[in-house]
C-alpha angles and dihedrals in degrees: 000000000000119000096230139056111257133161092288108026111107133164139183127196141165094245142019087238089061088047089060090051090053088053091052094048095040095247101119112130109117120005120198103196141212116344129238133311089240128079114282091249089065090057087062096047119103110268140164130206120274118241115274115266120250115275112266118253109262124203102046117147097266094169093064093048099073138017087215090062089048090055092048091050095047094052092043092052090049091051094047092051101042112014108107138120115227111258094016137089121276118230114274093191135024129172131183126203123188117190117196105198129188123180132183122186138174121187125187145175134186093010093304134102112250099176137015123176145154120195135183127190141155124214134185134221119193125188120192122181127188127190116033142300087269096051125008140148098281124103122176112246097002132115120264097224149346124288096269093049092045089054092052090049091054090057094059110088118234092198121113127207118269089214115079088244102149095192090053091048092050089047091058090048091048095058095040093048091050092055094043090052093052091047090050091053091051092048092047092053092050092047092053089047091054087055089065091055105032129071110251109248119243090228096052110172135195116262097231134017122234111237133180110258114240135198120210138156116195122207113255109249125226115276104182107165127174114183089192092057091045089051092052091053090049091051095049095048092040092053089056090049090048091063093048122099094249132127097229140342145178139205118202134178123192134185117186130181126186125184113189123200115192132181131168137189088246089067102262116147120175136163116193130174132201134185126186123181117192140182121197130186120182135171140180134208137170128238120223091264090056097256112151112233123200132189137165146189119211136184135189137196143151093239138027089253090064092060123084118271118250091263093047089050089051089052089052087056089058092055091047092052092048090055091049091051090052091049091050090056094042122101120247111258126235122229110282139200116181147072118342143165119223109204119223102280093040090049089050091056090047094054092043091055103036101035111015100055094042090056094055107121102232090054089066094059105038115094088210089066129084089232093207094178102029111140092002098117106133092024127112112254103157136032109287095246091064130080128179128201136167118218120180090179093071109104100178144003123233109293092039097278104161116228116223095211097065120127138140102215128023125231092272093055094256117138114254116243139170113266125198104220099173123018117194090335096313122115111240109165148348134241099267139202118173091288105108118234128197106272093011113061101164132068118255096197100270101114101127137174142155130214112347098334125125114255119251133172108286141166122263114169107358111197123193116198127191121200094195113049139165134196115269091252091057090046089058090048089054089050091055091046090054091047090054092046091054094042093238121156091225146355130220138242116196105202103172138020137186097209145288148237139216142190119215101171122118097231095056138057104280096222136136131223131201128197105217120185106183108045120167127199110217114209112232094220104039105020088230114156120225122187115233133180145200104058138112130202117245137170150118117278103232094046094046096046091053090059097061108113107163144015136204127246089237128078132200137195129240109193123187151099125297117212120208140128096302094050141263105326122187110243143170135202125201113194144149124239110271136204121223124196087213136015130161129228124185132191112277122234105283127193111179113215133165116249119245112296095228127046119245110288093244090057098040110110089194093059110102111243118239116246 
């Protein structure tokens, strides 16, 4: 995959550490971040979604809740009344977003702490629109301004003061709004000029949807962080990893809090808070042929109490090391094309990459995109026993597993709501921000962004439901039957996966890739499972989706972060295991290197002991 984020490059992975590896190897396209706060075994247990939470109370006095919101509103009102350049259009819409971000992190190796930090920052996002809801300055996938204007925009800081100094905050908004307004005027003029040259499309759409303004103030969640306690957990788990026969390893604990303040000229005022605590353990080893093997365990929660204890994290290290030892002894797999089962988490990554990203609203209107499902509402796109919805209002799955994609209001101030995307195989809707799409002109509360990025339609909690299901044992029996029917010597079961990536742009090959870790070859005659290594899952979405023939009566959760144009958004996928009549695996990138010549000093019998 491409090495940069562009309008169609999206990646999902179990951990942010794996995300960085995708960046290095050019695989970043859709990252599904750190897994759950529970032990990995719970991710595999049968679960169902929890009932949606009650709709938040709308209409509370948001303005009295925070002086920060007061400052945002005052500067916004001033800009709407007086910001205009003589001879040019005044803004018809302005919105301000302030994100107050706090991050704590402890990283360790070999039973020692290598990094310990706590950071606090505030950043601003300003949106200015000129023209009208029917035609304004925005164009999906196109630049905001020319080179000179882009340079001037880069010189305007998007940082906000950490002090609650309202004059300083309004000063930052003043400069940023001025530059955004000028950029909007330039873009609007170019857009109208293109109308003189270009043929008017038959499916001409409004530029911006009209939505009812809402007011909401969320209760601040607990954010109890002790770097010393985090460091102790890192040391305990790292000491266990230190004694393991691995090449390298890392233990990392994170605690992130984001408070988002949003106001718009339409009257919307919302304050929403989010906390995500995460624990990540990763390790690497080398096979005898020099292939580098990676594996990880990841956990998520909304508080420190929902993460594993230091001893539980150390136990997770033991399981991780056992898997690596099995992979070291496993044979390298050959490329494969045939029947396969994707277990729950792997299936979640598949649906995230092949379906979820291609149903994001902005991807239906940008000419740079492949637009796989443009104009397909009412058409069959999946087998009829499968339905797909996205529900940001789900907080947890059964068993208390917290879902990363939970929120009450999206980043455009629109209430979150469940959306049926595919019903019994038929496409019904898209993941929508306030950018209208053919067949779906209104937002459905999925406009998402992080940092200073512009919101676009994104996944939150993607849920795959199967009406016809079978027990896992029967699913394996169906796999073997399909293997016999095709005359294959074996089938495959993919039991675990680190993440995946996809390309959705029109100029590239619109394929997806998955990074499985635990792949088992299932003998056609005996049904015996043999672990293999060194492959990655590849394919094209439409072809692969058409080859799903069965699903399990269990579901699993893949929790993480999804990387795309509007930033790294926390997401979850809930899916059953699925059987494919055909799936393709290719050899993974393989650089053979010798392991270190000497053993680690703490396991070297020839090293003199210190007295």
